[in-house]
N, C-alpha and C positions, 0 to 999 in steps of 0.2 A: 407342918413344920416349915418354917421359913428358912430359906438359905441365907447364911450370913453374907454380908457384903464382902466382895473380894478385896483383899488387902492391896495397897498400891503396888507392891512389888510383884504380885501375881499378874496384874495387868501389864506391867512392863516386861515381865518374863515372857508373856505371850507375844508381845510386840518384838521382843528380841528373837524369839524363835522364828517369827515370820520374816524378819529381816535376814536372819541366817539362811533360811530357805531361799529367799530371793537372791542373795549373793551366790549361793550354791548353783541356782539355776543359771544365773549370768555366767558363772564360771564354766558350766557345762556347754552353754551356747558358744562361748569363746573357744573352748576346746574343739567343738565341731567346726567352727570357722577355721581354726588353725589346721586341722586335718584336711579340710577341703583345699586350703591354700597350698599346703605341702604337696598334695596330690596333683594339683594344677602345675605347680613349679616343677615337679618331677617329670610330668608328661611333657612340658615345654623343653626341659633339658634333654630328655630322651629324643624328642623330635629334632632338636638342633643337632644333636650328636649323629643321628641317622642321616640328616641332610648333609652334614659335613662329610660323613663317610661317602655319600653319593658324589659330592663335589670332588673329593679326592680321587675317587674311582674314575670320574669323568676326565679329570686332568691327566690321569695315567693312561687313559684309553680314549683318545680323541676319535679314533675310528668308530667307537660305539656312541659317543655323545653327539656326533654329527654323522649319522650312519649312511653308508652307501649299501643299501640292503642287497643289491645284486652282488657286490664284491664280498659281502659277508657270507652270503649263500655259497659263492664260488670258493670261499676259504675252507669249506668242509664242515662236517658235523661238529667238530670241536669248536671252531670259531662261532658257529651258529648257537651252540650251547652257551658259550661265554657271553654272547650278545643277549641271549634270552635271560641269563642271570643278571646282566647289567640292567636290563629293562625292568626286571622284577624288583631289583634293589631300588631303582629309581621310583617305581610306583609305590613301593612300601614306604620310602622316605617321604614322598609327597603325601601319602595317605596320613602318616603320622603328623606331618607339619600342618596340613590343612585342618585336621581335627584339633590339634593343640593350639593353633593360632587362628581359630575361626573368625575372630574379630579383626584380623589383620589381612586385608586384601592382597598385600604384596606377596604373601606366600602362595596364594592361589595363582596370582599372575605369573610368578616365577615358574611354578609347576606347569601351567598352561603353555608357557613359552617353550620349556624343555620337552614337553610331551609331543608337540607337533611332529618333529622328525621321526618319531617312533610309531606314529599312527599306521603307516602301511604295514609294518611288522605285526602290530596288534590286530589289525584287520585280518591279515592272512592267518595269524595264529588262532583267532577266534573262529574262522571258517574251518581250519584243520582240526583244532582241539578246543571246542567251546568250554571245556572244563578249566582251561588255563585262567580265563578271566574270573571264573567262579572262586579262585583262590584269594581274591581280593574282596574287600567289603562292598556292600551294596552301593555305598556312596562313591567309591572308586570306580566301580563298574559303570555307574551312571555317568560319571565324569568322563570316562574314556569314550563311551558310546556317544555322548553329546559332542565331545570334541571331534570324533570321527564325522558326525553329521555336519558340523560346522565347517570342517575342512574339506568336505565332499569325498571323504575316503569311504568307499562302499565296495562290497564284494560284487563281482568276482575279481575285478582288476586291482582294487585296494591301492590306488595311486593317489598321491596328494594332488588336489586341484591347484592349478597355477593361479596365484592371486597377485 
């Protein structure tokens, strides 16, 4: 038994279904793109907010943003704990900014610049409590260790090399 030839509307019906599937696929891809863009924008906004928080904290605490580590230690446990929190917030905000703005070198450069005065503290903290640096991502840990090497900050003296 031979199959009757398909009517013209059956052929176009099949084409219409294929076109509908293609449009649906394009719509799905567009939605995935939008979700990725929203995620990226949210991460960038959160990183900016964290860095603005750090900048505000630095303006309110210049003794911590340009630290005299000996004076901070002489200030007692409370001042040392405040400084440690300041450095932790700084590292967190840089960690967020560097990841969110990986394609923008100026964020890395800004964080590198602000990190240098804190390297002696981080060196001493790493010797006394190695678990402290472990609270940050592997990328942040590597960044800190590389910065210490470049600045010549090594245990046991943990002093910045004069440059």
